[in-house]
C-alpha positions as CSV (number, residue, x, y, z in Angstrom):
1,M,-35.7,-10.4,32.7
2,K,-36.9,-12.4,29.8
3,N,-34.3,-14.7,28.2
4,Y,-34.8,-13.0,24.8
5,V,-35.9,-9.5,24.0
6,L,-38.0,-9.2,20.9
7,I,-37.0,-6.3,18.8
8,I,-39.8,-3.8,18.8
9,V,-40.6,-2.7,15.3
10,L,-42.3,0.7,15.0
11,S,-45.3,1.3,12.8
12,L,-43.9,1.7,9.3
13,L,-45.1,3.9,6.5
14,F,-42.7,2.8,3.8
15,L,-41.9,-0.9,3.4
16,T,-39.4,-2.3,0.9
17,S,-41.3,-5.6,1.0
18,S,-43.6,-7.6,3.3
19,S,-40.8,-10.1,3.8
20,F,-38.6,-7.5,5.4
21,Y,-41.4,-6.7,7.9
22,Q,-41.8,-10.4,8.6
23,D,-38.1,-10.8,9.0
24,A,-38.0,-8.2,11.8
25,K,-40.7,-10.0,13.7
26,E,-38.8,-13.2,13.5
27,L,-35.4,-11.9,14.8
28,K,-34.6,-11.7,18.5
29,L,-31.7,-10.3,20.5
30,D,-30.2,-12.8,22.9
31,L,-29.6,-11.2,26.3
32,K,-29.6,-14.3,28.4
33,S,-26.0,-15.3,28.2
34,T,-24.0,-12.1,27.8
35,M,-21.1,-13.3,29.8
36,N,-20.6,-16.3,27.5
37,Y,-19.9,-13.9,24.7
38,T,-17.7,-11.4,26.6
39,Y,-14.0,-11.3,26.6
40,K,-11.9,-8.4,27.8
41,N,-13.0,-5.4,25.8
42,L,-15.5,-7.1,23.5
43,R,-19.0,-8.4,23.9
44,L,-21.1,-10.0,21.1
45,Y,-24.9,-10.3,21.4
46,P,-26.2,-13.0,19.2
47,I,-29.2,-12.4,16.9
48,I,-31.5,-15.4,16.9
49,A,-33.7,-16.2,13.9
50,E,-37.0,-18.1,14.3
51,F,-37.7,-21.2,12.2
52,R,-39.9,-19.3,9.7
53,Y,-37.1,-16.9,9.0
54,I,-34.6,-19.6,8.4
55,E,-37.0,-21.7,6.3
56,R,-37.9,-18.7,4.1
57,N,-34.2,-17.9,3.4
58,S,-33.0,-21.5,3.3
59,K,-32.3,-21.4,-0.5
60,T,-30.5,-18.1,-0.3
61,G,-26.9,-17.6,0.4
62,K,-25.4,-20.8,-0.9
63,Y,-22.3,-19.0,-1.9
64,L,-18.6,-19.4,-1.7
65,N,-16.9,-16.6,0.3
66,L,-13.8,-14.8,-1.1
67,K,-11.4,-16.8,1.0
68,E,-12.7,-20.1,-0.3
69,A,-12.8,-18.9,-3.9
70,L,-9.2,-17.7,-3.7
71,E,-7.9,-20.8,-2.1
72,Q,-9.7,-23.1,-4.6
73,G,-8.5,-21.0,-7.5
74,K,-12.1,-20.2,-8.5
75,V,-11.6,-16.4,-8.9
76,K,-8.9,-14.3,-10.4
77,I,-8.3,-10.8,-9.2
78,S,-5.8,-8.5,-11.0
79,E,-4.9,-4.9,-11.5
80,K,-7.1,-2.9,-13.9
81,V,-5.1,-2.0,-17.0
82,R,-5.1,1.6,-18.1
83,Q,-3.2,3.7,-20.6
84,R,-0.7,6.3,-19.6
85,D,-2.2,9.8,-19.9
86,S,-0.7,13.2,-20.6
87,N,-0.4,14.0,-16.9
88,E,1.4,10.7,-16.1
89,I,4.7,11.2,-14.2
90,N,7.6,9.1,-13.1
91,I,8.6,9.9,-9.5
92,I,12.0,9.2,-8.1
93,E,11.8,7.9,-4.5
94,G,12.4,10.5,-1.9
95,S,12.2,13.5,-4.3
96,M,10.3,16.7,-3.5
97,I,7.8,18.0,-6.1
98,N,5.0,20.4,-6.4
99,R,2.1,18.5,-8.0
100,P,-1.6,18.2,-7.3
101,N,-2.5,16.0,-4.3
102,R,-4.5,13.7,-6.6
103,E,-1.4,12.7,-8.5
104,V,0.9,12.3,-5.5
105,E,-1.4,10.3,-3.3
106,A,-3.1,8.1,-5.8
107,R,-5.3,8.1,-8.8
108,I,-8.8,8.0,-7.4
109,N,-11.5,7.0,-9.8
110,P,-15.0,8.6,-9.5
111,P,-17.2,8.5,-7.5
112,V,-14.7,8.1,-4.7
113,R,-14.0,11.4,-3.0
114,Q,-10.7,12.9,-1.9
115,D,-10.1,15.5,0.8
116,S,-9.9,19.1,-0.4
117,G,-6.9,21.2,0.3
118,N,-4.0,23.1,-1.3
119,I,-3.7,21.4,-4.8
120,N,-0.1,22.5,-5.0
121,Q,0.9,21.2,-1.6
122,Q,4.5,20.2,-1.4
123,V,4.9,16.6,-0.3
124,Q,7.7,14.1,0.4
125,V,7.2,11.3,-2.1
126,Q,8.5,8.0,-0.8
127,S,7.7,5.1,-3.1
128,Y,5.0,5.8,-5.6
129,D,5.7,4.4,-9.0
130,Y,2.9,5.3,-11.4
131,S,3.1,2.6,-14.2
132,T,1.1,2.1,-17.3
133,T,-1.2,-0.4,-15.6
134,G,-3.3,-0.3,-12.5
135,Q,-5.8,1.9,-10.8
136,V,-5.9,2.4,-7.1
137,N,-9.6,2.1,-6.5
138,T,-10.5,-0.5,-9.2
139,L,-9.4,-4.1,-9.7
140,V,-10.7,-6.7,-12.2
141,I,-12.3,-9.9,-11.0
142,E,-13.2,-13.0,-12.9
143,N,-15.2,-16.0,-11.7
144,L,-13.6,-19.2,-13.2
145,S,-16.1,-21.5,-11.6
146,Q,-19.8,-22.4,-11.7
147,D,-20.3,-21.2,-8.1
148,T,-21.6,-17.8,-7.0
149,V,-19.1,-16.0,-4.9
150,F,-20.0,-13.5,-2.1
151,L,-17.6,-10.6,-1.5
152,M,-18.1,-8.5,1.6
153,T,-17.1,-5.0,2.3
154,G,-13.8,-5.0,4.1
155,D,-12.4,-8.3,2.7
156,V,-8.7,-7.8,2.5
157,V,-6.8,-9.1,-0.5
158,K,-3.0,-9.2,-0.7
159,G,-0.8,-8.9,-3.7
160,G,-0.7,-6.7,-6.9
161,K,0.8,-3.3,-6.5
162,Q,-1.0,-2.6,-3.2
163,D,-3.0,-4.5,-0.7
164,R,-6.7,-3.6,-1.1
165,I,-10.0,-4.0,0.6
166,V,-13.3,-4.7,-1.2
167,G,-15.4,-1.5,-1.2
168,K,-18.9,-3.0,-1.2
169,D,-20.8,-6.3,-0.9
170,M,-21.3,-8.1,-4.2
171,L,-22.3,-11.4,-5.7
172,L,-20.1,-12.7,-8.5
173,L,-22.1,-14.9,-10.8
174,P,-20.7,-18.1,-12.3
175,G,-18.5,-17.5,-15.3
176,S,-18.4,-13.7,-14.8
177,K,-15.5,-12.1,-16.6
178,D,-13.7,-8.7,-16.5
179,I,-15.9,-7.3,-13.7
180,D,-14.8,-4.1,-12.1
181,L,-14.3,-4.6,-8.4
182,G,-14.4,-1.3,-6.5
183,V,-11.7,-1.3,-3.8
184,F,-9.8,0.9,-1.4
185,C,-6.1,0.7,-0.8
186,V,-4.7,-0.2,2.6
187,E,-1.1,0.1,1.7
188,K,-0.3,3.6,0.5
189,G,3.5,3.3,0.4
190,R,3.7,0.7,-2.3
191,W,2.8,0.9,-6.0
192,H,4.7,-2.0,-7.5
193,V,4.7,-5.7,-7.5
194,S,6.9,-6.8,-4.6
195,E,9.2,-9.8,-4.5
196,D,6.8,-11.8,-2.4
197,S,3.8,-10.7,-4.4
198,S,2.5,-11.0,-8.0
199,H,0.3,-9.1,-10.4
200,D,-2.6,-11.1,-9.2
201,F,-4.2,-11.1,-5.7
202,K,-3.9,-14.6,-4.3
203,G,-3.8,-13.9,-0.6
204,Y,-6.7,-13.3,1.8
205,Y,-6.4,-11.5,5.1
206,N,-9.6,-11.6,7.0
207,V,-11.9,-8.5,7.2
208,V,-10.4,-5.1,7.9
209,S,-11.1,-3.4,11.2
210,N,-14.7,-2.3,11.9
211,S,-13.6,1.4,12.1
212,I,-12.1,1.1,8.6
213,R,-15.2,-0.6,7.3
214,G,-17.3,2.2,8.7
215,T,-15.0,4.8,7.0
216,V,-15.6,3.0,3.7
217,Q,-19.3,2.7,4.3
218,N,-19.9,6.3,5.4
219,E,-17.1,8.3,3.8
220,A,-16.0,6.4,0.6
221,N,-12.8,8.5,0.9
222,Q,-9.4,7.0,0.1
223,S,-7.4,9.5,2.1
224,K,-9.5,8.9,5.2
225,V,-9.1,5.1,4.8
226,W,-5.3,5.6,4.8
227,S,-5.5,7.8,7.8
228,K,-7.5,5.2,9.7
229,V,-5.0,2.5,8.7
230,D,-2.1,4.7,10.0
231,E,-4.0,5.2,13.2
232,I,-4.6,1.5,13.8
233,T,-1.1,0.3,12.9
234,T,0.5,3.1,14.9
235,Q,-1.6,2.2,17.9
236,N,-0.5,-1.4,17.7
237,N,3.2,-0.7,17.0
238,A,2.8,-2.2,13.5
239,A,4.3,0.6,11.3
240,S,5.9,-0.6,8.1
241,T,7.8,0.8,5.2
242,T,4.7,0.6,2.9
243,S,2.2,1.6,5.6
244,T,0.2,-1.6,5.0
245,Y,-2.7,-2.7,7.2
246,T,-1.5,-6.3,7.1
247,A,1.6,-5.3,9.0
248,L,-0.5,-6.0,12.1
249,E,0.4,-9.6,11.7
250,K,4.0,-8.7,12.4
251,S,3.2,-7.0,15.7
252,E,3.9,-9.6,18.4
253,E,1.9,-7.7,21.0
254,F,-1.1,-7.3,18.7
255,T,-0.9,-10.9,17.4
256,K,-0.8,-12.3,20.9
257,S,-3.8,-10.3,22.1
258,K,-5.7,-11.1,18.9
259,D,-5.1,-14.8,19.2
260,E,-6.5,-14.8,22.7
261,Y,-9.7,-13.1,21.5
262,V,-10.0,-15.4,18.5
263,K,-9.5,-18.5,20.7
264,Y,-12.3,-17.4,22.9
265,F,-14.8,-16.4,20.3
266,E,-14.2,-18.6,17.2
267,S,-16.0,-21.6,18.5
268,K,-18.9,-19.8,20.1
269,F,-21.1,-20.0,17.0
270,E,-19.8,-23.2,15.5
271,N,-22.5,-25.5,16.7
272,T,-25.4,-23.1,16.6
273,E,-28.3,-23.6,14.2
274,N,-30.4,-20.4,14.5
275,I,-27.9,-17.5,14.8
276,V,-27.8,-15.1,11.8
277,G,-25.7,-12.3,13.2
278,F,-24.5,-10.4,16.3
279,V,-24.2,-6.9,17.8
280,A,-20.7,-5.9,18.9
281,V,-20.0,-3.8,22.0
282,T,-17.0,-2.3,23.7
283,G,-17.0,0.0,26.7
284,D,-20.4,1.6,26.9
285,S,-20.8,1.8,23.1
286,V,-22.3,-0.4,20.4
287,I,-19.7,-0.5,17.6
288,G,-21.7,-2.3,15.0
289,T,-24.0,-5.1,13.9
290,D,-23.9,-7.6,11.0
291,I,-27.0,-9.7,10.1
292,F,-27.2,-12.3,7.3
293,C,-30.0,-14.0,5.4
294,N,-29.5,-17.4,7.1
295,P,-27.3,-19.3,9.6
296,D,-25.2,-20.9,6.8
297,L,-23.9,-17.6,5.4
298,F,-23.4,-16.3,8.9
299,K,-21.2,-19.3,9.7
300,K,-19.1,-18.7,6.6
301,Q,-18.5,-15.1,7.5
302,Y,-18.4,-14.8,11.3
303,K,-14.8,-15.9,11.9
304,F,-13.6,-13.2,9.5
305,L,-15.9,-10.6,11.1
306,I,-14.7,-11.2,14.6
307,H,-11.2,-10.2,13.4
308,S,-12.8,-6.9,12.4
309,Y,-14.3,-6.2,15.8
310,I,-11.4,-7.7,17.7
311,T,-9.0,-5.3,16.0
312,D,-11.1,-2.3,17.3
313,A,-11.5,-3.8,20.7
314,I,-7.7,-4.1,21.0
315,S,-6.9,-0.8,19.5
316,F,-9.6,1.5,21.0
317,G,-11.7,-0.7,23.3
318,K,-12.5,-0.5,27.0
319,E,-14.0,-2.9,29.6
320,V,-17.6,-3.6,28.7
321,K,-20.0,-1.7,30.9
322,I,-22.9,-1.0,28.6
323,Q,-26.6,-0.9,29.7
324,E,-28.8,-3.4,27.9
325,T,-31.3,-0.8,27.1
326,K,-28.7,0.9,25.0
327,V,-28.2,-2.2,22.9
328,I,-31.9,-2.8,22.6
329,N,-32.4,0.8,21.3
330,F,-29.6,0.4,18.8
331,M,-31.2,-2.8,17.4
332,N,-34.7,-1.2,17.3
333,N,-33.1,1.5,15.1
334,A,-31.3,-1.1,13.0
335,F,-34.4,-3.1,12.3
336,Q,-36.4,0.0,11.6
337,K,-33.9,0.8,8.9
338,I,-34.1,-2.7,7.5
339,N,-37.8,-2.4,7.1
340,Q,-38.3,1.2,6.2
341,K,-37.5,2.5,2.8
342,Q,-34.5,4.8,3.2
343,S,-33.0,7.3,0.7
344,D,-31.2,5.5,-2.1
345,E,-27.8,6.5,-0.6
346,I,-28.6,5.0,2.8
347,E,-30.3,1.9,1.3
348,T,-27.1,1.1,-0.6
349,K,-24.9,1.7,2.4
350,L,-26.8,-0.5,4.9
351,K,-28.4,-3.3,2.9
352,F,-27.1,-5.7,0.3
353,R,-29.7,-7.6,-1.6
354,N,-29.7,-10.1,-4.5
355,K,-31.5,-9.6,-7.8
356,D,-34.8,-10.8,-6.2
357,E,-34.6,-8.1,-3.6
358,Q,-33.9,-10.5,-0.8
359,L,-31.7,-9.1,2.0
360,I,-28.4,-10.9,2.0
361,H,-26.4,-8.8,4.5
362,F,-27.1,-5.8,6.7
363,Y,-24.3,-3.8,8.3
364,M,-24.7,-0.7,10.5
365,Q,-22.4,1.1,12.9
């Protein structure tokens, strides 16, 4: 078997640009050292970029990531202020009421969808406190620096009235002010500033699990995000009074297992010069791929990304027994989607590009 398998790109009728086609020809799937990237229920297949790919994208992706920007005080994220409306209600903790689901669960801002159902469903309200400020699915972000900041779908920020995750990739230009940041809540049982929090979001907590990222990408549905958070925290004995995803860090069993995975994987890509992404596998299934414009941006992001895939490997994974042809077929499909013009909805879900239409990040489950 050859050390590298070149991704086979089908004849394309619709191309977004010639550079995308060239990119696909210059990316290879590394199959030569699979055991070096396998630990328990997770295997990562590196994606290797040829010199021409790296050179062409060398001036792209010189960004701060969100963790760096928060730690250096270069961005400010806060709740989006809104006025109380005529339907605003104050809810006493533990009370039983008959109100529309949209008011009891959260105020979801279009175009985010909610599950349909009985709008007068009776529910047990636990700790929702609708105040005069804040919107569940929108925060406000400001760039206080002269650096461009890259935010990735699934970045978890802690603070405010609920922990949130970034809802889509974006670039925050230098000096940007009052930019709406689309987010999803991963802490449904809190709607107030806690004693160990503040109105601003100053804490960063890796990238949310791959299964939740997929729910955001494919469903854009707050209720389903909450359901997936509950599923993961319950699976790992990390239930909390506010049902927050970040309660995983308080589960000794999960934390011990996660640390073992991290110790194995976190240095695997540190000294590489030509890796721009990887394919993640558990059991006999491919669970996702992330590809970046160059090795520099990949190195900034991969340690957070492996937390995403590790969480699913621990929660739902199985011993890796996948056939290589299955991985190759997945990547053929992925690169075909990179190169071909998809519908606007699919384009937006899979690909993030800068203003010059250069591909910055590709993510597919």
